[in-house]
C-alpha positions as CSV (number, residue, x, y, z in Angstrom):
1,M,-30.5,-17.5,1.5
2,E,-32.5,-14.7,3.2
3,L,-34.9,-17.3,4.6
4,L,-32.0,-19.4,6.1
5,K,-30.4,-16.4,7.6
6,L,-33.7,-15.3,9.1
7,A,-34.4,-18.7,10.6
8,T,-30.8,-19.1,11.9
9,E,-30.9,-15.6,13.5
10,W,-34.2,-16.4,15.2
11,A,-32.8,-19.7,16.6
12,K,-29.6,-18.0,17.8
13,A,-31.7,-15.4,19.6
14,E,-33.7,-18.2,21.2
15,V,-30.5,-19.9,22.3
16,F,-29.4,-16.6,24.0
17,S,-32.8,-16.1,25.6
18,T,-33.0,-19.6,27.1
19,R,-29.8,-18.9,28.9
20,F,-31.8,-16.7,31.2
21,F,-33.8,-19.7,32.4
22,I,-30.5,-21.2,33.4
23,Y,-29.3,-17.9,35.1
24,F,-32.5,-17.7,37.1
25,A,-32.2,-21.4,37.9
26,I,-28.8,-20.8,39.4
27,F,-30.2,-17.9,41.4
28,F,-33.0,-20.1,42.8
29,L,-30.6,-22.9,43.6
30,A,-28.3,-20.4,45.3
31,A,-31.2,-19.0,47.3
32,S,-32.2,-22.5,48.3
33,A,-28.7,-23.2,49.6
34,G,-28.6,-19.8,51.3
35,F,-32.0,-20.4,53.1
36,W,-30.8,-23.9,54.0
37,Q,-27.5,-22.7,55.5
38,L,-28.4,-19.3,56.9
39,G,-32.1,-19.5,57.5
40,K,-32.9,-18.8,61.2
41,T,-36.7,-18.4,61.1
42,D,-39.3,-21.0,60.2
43,L,-40.3,-19.0,57.1
44,A,-36.6,-18.7,55.9
45,K,-36.1,-22.5,56.4
46,A,-39.4,-23.2,54.6
47,Y,-38.0,-21.6,51.4
48,T,-35.3,-24.3,51.0
49,I,-37.3,-27.0,49.3
50,P,-39.5,-24.8,47.1
51,M,-36.5,-22.8,45.8
52,L,-34.7,-26.0,45.1
53,I,-37.7,-27.3,43.1
54,A,-38.1,-24.1,41.2
55,G,-34.4,-24.0,40.4
56,L,-34.4,-27.5,39.1
57,L,-37.5,-26.9,37.0
58,L,-36.1,-23.7,35.5
59,L,-32.8,-25.5,34.9
60,T,-34.6,-28.3,33.1
61,I,-36.6,-25.9,31.0
62,G,-33.5,-23.8,30.2
63,L,-31.2,-26.7,29.2
64,G,-34.0,-28.4,27.2
65,L,-34.8,-25.3,25.2
66,F,-31.1,-24.4,24.8
67,Y,-30.1,-27.8,23.2
68,T,-33.3,-27.9,21.2
69,N,-32.7,-24.5,19.6
70,K,-29.0,-25.2,19.3
71,N,-29.7,-28.3,17.3
72,R,-32.4,-26.6,15.3
73,I,-29.7,-24.3,13.7
74,T,-28.0,-27.3,12.0
75,Q,-31.3,-28.8,11.1
76,F,-32.3,-25.6,9.4
77,E,-29.4,-25.7,7.1
78,K,-30.1,-29.3,6.1
79,A,-33.8,-28.7,5.6
80,Y,-33.2,-25.5,3.6
81,S,-30.8,-27.2,1.3
82,L,-33.2,-30.1,0.6
83,D,-36.3,-28.0,-0.2
84,K,-36.6,-24.3,0.4
85,V,-40.4,-24.1,-0.1
86,A,-41.1,-27.1,2.2
87,F,-38.7,-25.5,4.8
88,K,-40.6,-22.2,4.7
89,D,-44.0,-23.9,4.9
90,A,-42.8,-26.0,7.9
91,E,-41.4,-23.0,9.7
92,I,-44.7,-21.0,9.1
93,T,-46.7,-24.0,10.5
94,R,-44.3,-24.3,13.5
95,A,-44.5,-20.6,14.2
96,E,-48.3,-20.5,14.0
97,S,-48.5,-23.5,16.4
98,T,-46.0,-21.9,18.8
99,L,-47.9,-18.6,18.8
100,K,-51.1,-20.5,19.7
101,E,-49.3,-22.3,22.5
102,Y,-48.0,-18.9,23.9
103,S,-51.5,-17.5,23.8
104,T,-52.9,-20.4,25.8
105,V,-50.1,-21.4,28.1
106,V,-48.0,-18.3,28.7
107,F,-50.6,-15.5,28.6
108,K,-53.6,-17.3,30.1
109,A,-52.6,-20.3,32.2
110,I,-49.5,-18.8,33.8
111,P,-51.4,-15.6,35.0
112,I,-54.2,-17.9,36.4
113,L,-51.6,-19.9,38.2
114,I,-50.0,-16.8,39.6
115,C,-53.5,-15.7,40.9
116,I,-54.1,-19.1,42.5
117,A,-50.6,-19.0,44.2
118,A,-51.4,-15.5,45.4
119,L,-54.7,-16.7,46.9
120,C,-52.9,-19.5,48.5
121,I,-50.9,-17.0,50.5
122,L,-54.1,-15.8,52.0
123,F,-55.4,-19.2,52.9
124,F,-52.2,-20.9,54.2
125,D,-51.0,-19.3,57.4
126,G,-48.0,-21.6,57.8
127,P,-44.5,-20.8,56.6
128,K,-44.4,-23.8,54.2
129,G,-47.6,-22.8,52.4
130,R,-46.5,-19.2,52.1
131,A,-43.0,-20.2,50.9
132,Y,-44.3,-22.6,48.2
133,S,-46.8,-19.9,47.0
134,I,-44.3,-17.1,46.9
135,T,-41.7,-19.2,45.2
136,A,-44.3,-20.4,42.7
137,I,-45.2,-16.8,41.9
138,A,-41.5,-15.9,41.5
139,M,-40.8,-18.8,39.2
140,L,-43.9,-18.1,37.1
141,V,-43.0,-14.5,36.8
142,V,-39.6,-15.6,35.4
143,I,-41.3,-17.8,32.9
144,L,-43.5,-14.9,31.9
145,L,-40.6,-12.6,31.5
146,V,-38.5,-14.9,29.4
147,D,-41.3,-16.3,27.3
148,G,-42.8,-12.8,26.8
149,T,-39.7,-11.8,25.0
150,A,-39.7,-15.1,23.1
151,H,-43.3,-14.5,22.0
152,A,-42.3,-11.1,20.6
153,R,-39.4,-12.7,18.7
154,I,-41.5,-15.4,17.2
155,T,-44.2,-13.0,16.2
156,N,-41.6,-10.9,14.3
157,Y,-40.1,-14.1,12.8
158,Y,-43.6,-15.3,11.7
159,K,-44.3,-11.9,10.1
160,Q,-41.0,-11.9,8.3
161,L,-41.5,-15.5,7.1
162,K,-44.8,-14.5,5.5
163,T,-43.2,-11.8,3.5
164,I,-40.4,-13.9,2.0
165,E,-40.9,-14.9,-1.6
166,L,-39.0,-17.8,-2.9
167,K,-37.9,-18.1,-6.5
168,K,-38.8,-21.5,-8.0
């Protein structure tokens, strides 16, 4: 039962965490509407579309992860009741795979994309290029922030999974 409780608590923490993608998405969408309605300068008006795109992307990520992890809680109970050892092995494999993805995508690719977007600010003098670059940086920082905490959680989860001994 300790294994099921551990997995369920991890999934609930992920559900809570993914809500922050949704909160930031609402912020980006509100900013887009604000720039659209109140923007007086070319740069302010240029933020409308990139903020809208970033908000929709973050909303998609947030809702997708929210429902995936919400459904995972009930799946955990079913899989655990069928075969505890197989459930543990599957969770260890999934956690290892996720940790590798975080290493590659979140902690390598996203910082590289942030650097590229920062360089674009230097090379694009127009308001649209700057607005897209700055918005991309802001969105990628949000992803780093939320996924950084998720990485810490899954690392703890993985370590705890490895220590659980199941009775046959």
